[in-house]
C-alpha positions as CSV (number, residue, x, y, z in Angstrom):
1,M,-0.5,0.2,0.3
2,K,1.3,3.0,-0.6
3,E,1.8,6.0,1.5
4,E,0.1,9.7,1.3
5,E,2.6,12.6,0.9
6,Y,1.7,15.0,3.3
7,Y,2.5,18.9,3.8
8,T,2.2,21.3,6.2
9,I,0.6,24.9,5.6
10,K,4.0,26.2,6.3
11,E,5.4,24.2,3.0
12,V,2.1,24.9,1.6
13,A,2.6,28.4,1.5
14,K,6.4,28.5,0.4
15,M,5.3,26.1,-2.3
16,L,2.9,28.8,-3.9
17,K,5.0,31.4,-3.0
18,V,1.7,32.9,-0.1
19,A,1.4,33.9,3.4
20,Y,0.7,31.4,6.0
21,L,-1.9,32.7,6.9
22,T,-3.8,33.2,2.9
23,V,-3.0,28.9,3.2
24,Y,-5.1,28.8,6.8
25,R,-8.0,30.9,5.1
26,W,-8.2,28.4,2.2
27,I,-8.5,25.5,5.1
28,R,-11.1,27.3,6.8
29,A,-13.6,28.3,4.0
30,G,-13.2,24.9,2.7
31,K,-11.4,25.8,0.0
32,L,-8.1,23.4,0.5
33,E,-9.1,20.3,1.8
34,A,-7.0,19.5,5.0
35,V,-6.6,17.3,7.9
36,K,-6.5,18.6,11.2
37,A,-3.1,16.4,13.6
38,G,-3.5,17.7,17.0
39,K,-3.0,21.3,16.8
40,Q,-1.6,21.3,13.8
41,Y,-3.1,21.2,9.6
42,R,-2.0,18.7,7.1
43,I,-2.5,19.0,3.7
44,K,-2.5,15.7,1.1
45,K,-0.5,16.3,-2.1
46,R,-3.3,14.6,-4.2
47,N,-5.5,17.4,-2.6
48,L,-3.2,20.6,-2.6
49,D,-3.3,19.1,-6.4
50,K,-6.8,19.4,-6.9
51,F,-7.0,23.1,-5.4
52,L,-4.4,23.7,-7.6
53,K,-6.1,23.0,-11.0
54,V,-9.9,24.6,-10.1
């Protein structure tokens, strides 16, 4: 079984060259699907790819 690749908000922000808070707002608005692990969010690679195609 292949493991999913996950990113932190900070990693996604750096990849997309946007602020940390921008990515956080996308998650809170439901635009970018993320999983909450404790106090942190994790974004699956496939969810990020889906978000970028829209």
